[in-house]
C-alpha positions as CSV (number, residue, x, y, z in Angstrom):
1,X,40.4,22.5,45.8
2,X,36.9,22.2,47.2
3,X,35.7,25.0,44.8
4,X,37.2,23.1,41.9
5,X,35.2,20.0,42.7
6,X,32.1,22.0,43.0
7,X,32.7,23.6,39.6
8,X,33.5,20.2,38.0
9,X,30.3,18.8,39.5
10,X,28.3,21.7,38.2
11,X,29.9,21.4,34.8
12,X,29.1,17.7,34.7
13,X,25.5,18.3,35.7
14,X,25.2,21.0,33.0
15,X,26.6,18.7,30.3
16,X,24.3,15.9,31.4
17,X,21.2,18.2,31.2
18,X,22.3,19.5,27.8
19,X,22.6,15.9,26.5
20,X,19.2,15.0,28.0
21,X,17.6,18.1,26.3
22,X,19.2,17.2,22.9
23,X,17.9,13.6,23.3
24,X,14.4,14.9,24.1
25,X,14.3,17.3,21.2
26,X,15.5,14.6,18.9
27,X,12.8,12.2,20.0
28,X,10.1,14.9,19.6
29,X,11.4,15.6,16.0
30,X,11.4,11.9,15.2
31,X,7.8,11.5,16.5
32,X,6.7,14.6,14.5
33,X,8.3,13.2,11.3
34,X,6.7,9.8,11.8
35,X,3.3,11.5,12.3
36,X,3.4,12.8,8.8
37,X,4.2,9.5,7.1
38,X,1.4,7.9,5.1
39,X,0.8,4.2,4.4
40,X,1.9,4.7,0.8
41,X,5.2,6.2,2.1
42,X,5.7,3.0,4.2
43,X,5.0,0.8,1.2
44,X,7.4,2.8,-1.0
45,X,10.0,2.1,1.7
46,X,9.1,-1.6,1.4
47,X,9.7,-2.0,-2.4
48,X,11.3,-5.4,-3.0
49,X,10.0,-6.8,0.4
50,X,7.5,-9.6,0.7
51,X,4.4,-8.5,2.6
52,X,1.0,-10.0,3.6
53,X,-1.9,-7.7,3.4
54,X,-5.1,-8.3,5.4
55,X,-8.0,-6.8,3.5
56,X,-10.8,-7.9,5.9
57,X,-11.6,-10.8,8.2
58,X,-10.9,-13.5,5.5
59,X,-9.1,-11.8,2.6
60,X,-5.3,-11.9,2.5
61,X,-2.9,-11.4,-0.3
62,X,0.9,-12.0,-0.2
63,X,3.5,-10.8,-2.6
64,X,6.5,-8.6,-3.1
65,X,5.9,-4.9,-3.2
66,X,6.5,-3.9,-6.9
67,X,4.9,-0.5,-7.4
68,X,3.2,2.0,-5.1
69,X,0.9,4.9,-6.1
70,X,-1.0,7.3,-3.9
71,X,-4.2,5.1,-4.2
72,X,-3.0,1.6,-4.8
73,X,-0.1,-0.9,-4.4
74,X,0.9,-3.6,-6.9
75,X,2.3,-6.9,-5.6
76,X,4.4,-9.4,-7.6
77,X,4.4,-13.1,-7.4
78,X,7.7,-15.0,-7.1
79,X,8.4,-14.7,-10.9
80,X,8.3,-10.9,-10.6
81,X,5.2,-10.3,-12.7
82,X,2.4,-8.2,-11.3
83,X,0.0,-10.6,-9.5
84,X,-2.3,-8.3,-7.5
85,X,-3.4,-4.6,-7.3
86,X,-4.8,-3.5,-4.0
87,X,-6.5,-0.2,-3.2
88,X,-4.7,1.3,-0.2
89,X,-8.1,2.1,1.3
90,X,-8.7,-1.7,1.5
91,X,-5.7,-2.5,3.6
92,X,-6.6,-3.2,7.2
93,X,-3.2,-4.7,8.4
94,X,0.1,-5.3,6.8
95,X,2.7,-8.0,7.9
96,X,6.3,-7.7,6.9
97,X,6.3,-4.0,6.4
98,X,9.7,-2.5,7.4
99,X,9.9,0.5,9.6
100,X,11.6,2.7,7.0
101,X,9.6,4.8,4.6
102,X,10.2,6.7,1.4
103,X,8.4,9.9,0.6
104,X,6.8,10.4,-2.8
105,X,9.0,12.3,-5.2
106,X,7.9,15.8,-6.2
107,X,4.6,15.8,-8.0
108,X,4.8,13.2,-10.7
109,X,4.1,14.4,-14.3
110,X,1.3,11.8,-14.7
111,X,-0.1,10.5,-11.5
112,X,-1.5,7.0,-11.9
113,X,-4.8,6.6,-10.1
114,X,-6.6,3.3,-9.4
115,X,-8.7,3.9,-12.5
116,X,-5.6,4.2,-14.7
117,X,-4.2,0.8,-13.6
118,X,-7.6,-0.8,-14.0
119,X,-7.9,0.6,-17.5
120,X,-4.5,-0.9,-18.3
121,X,-5.8,-4.3,-17.2
122,X,-8.9,-3.9,-19.3
123,X,-6.8,-2.9,-22.3
124,X,-4.7,-6.1,-21.9
125,X,-7.9,-8.2,-21.7
126,X,-6.4,-9.9,-18.6
127,X,-8.6,-12.4,-16.7
128,X,-8.9,-11.1,-13.2
129,X,-10.4,-12.2,-9.9
130,X,-12.0,-9.3,-8.0
131,X,-12.5,-9.6,-4.2
132,X,-15.1,-7.0,-3.1
133,X,-16.9,-6.3,0.1
134,X,-19.8,-8.1,-1.5
135,X,-18.1,-11.2,-2.7
136,X,-15.7,-12.5,-5.4
137,X,-16.0,-12.3,-9.2
138,X,-13.8,-13.7,-12.0
139,X,-13.8,-12.2,-15.5
140,X,-12.4,-9.5,-17.7
141,X,-12.7,-5.8,-17.0
142,X,-15.0,-4.3,-19.7
143,X,-15.0,-0.6,-18.8
144,X,-13.7,1.6,-16.0
145,X,-15.5,4.8,-15.0
146,X,-14.7,7.4,-12.3
147,X,-16.0,5.4,-9.4
148,X,-17.1,2.0,-10.8
149,X,-16.0,-0.7,-13.2
150,X,-17.9,-3.2,-15.4
151,X,-16.6,-6.7,-15.5
152,X,-17.7,-9.4,-17.9
153,X,-18.0,-12.4,-15.5
154,X,-16.7,-15.8,-16.4
155,X,-18.8,-17.9,-13.9
156,X,-17.1,-21.2,-14.5
157,X,-13.5,-19.9,-14.9
158,X,-13.2,-20.3,-18.7
159,X,-10.8,-17.9,-20.4
160,X,-13.5,-16.7,-22.9
161,X,-17.1,-15.6,-22.4
162,X,-19.6,-18.5,-22.2
163,X,-23.4,-18.6,-22.0
164,X,-24.3,-17.3,-18.5
165,X,-21.6,-14.7,-18.4
166,X,-22.9,-11.4,-17.3
167,X,-21.7,-7.8,-17.3
168,X,-21.6,-6.6,-13.6
169,X,-20.9,-3.2,-12.3
170,X,-18.7,-2.9,-9.2
171,X,-18.2,0.2,-7.1
172,X,-14.5,1.0,-6.8
173,X,-15.1,1.8,-3.1
174,X,-16.1,-1.9,-2.6
175,X,-13.0,-3.2,-4.3
176,X,-10.6,-5.1,-2.0
177,X,-8.1,-6.7,-4.4
178,X,-7.7,-7.4,-8.2
179,X,-5.7,-10.6,-8.7
180,X,-4.4,-11.4,-12.1
181,X,-4.6,-14.8,-13.8
């Protein structure tokens, strides 16, 4: 009987060690998987969630995650219309981001870069407010190049050009957020 107890004890210890090893391997795999997630993957997993993005010491934008590309995120206002486009490189912190993520589908047939979405806003002749690392501008996007855009400023907030409006070139690397309306 004494040998039976010894074997039972050994079997119990062996089972416990196996469970611990499986748990440790599982945790390692989870950490390795999380290490490969990008911020865009996290935002794709947050579509439909309300988030607040901190884009520097004093610039914050809040909205519902509407669309996510590799370079930018579009947020929607309460009505569902796109209200802001934020380059992912401008995001310093994000509040309200769930822990789940969604990987990008296989390579999309036509990847939409930041320039593409900005050209769409220029085509629509939307009045936008740009927050940049150098300050804020309100106007209409006149042209979008590979690494810069031209905006026709509306210095006093009118919906059409007025005397004193200027065409200003903004480096895309300085862009923090493009807010519509």
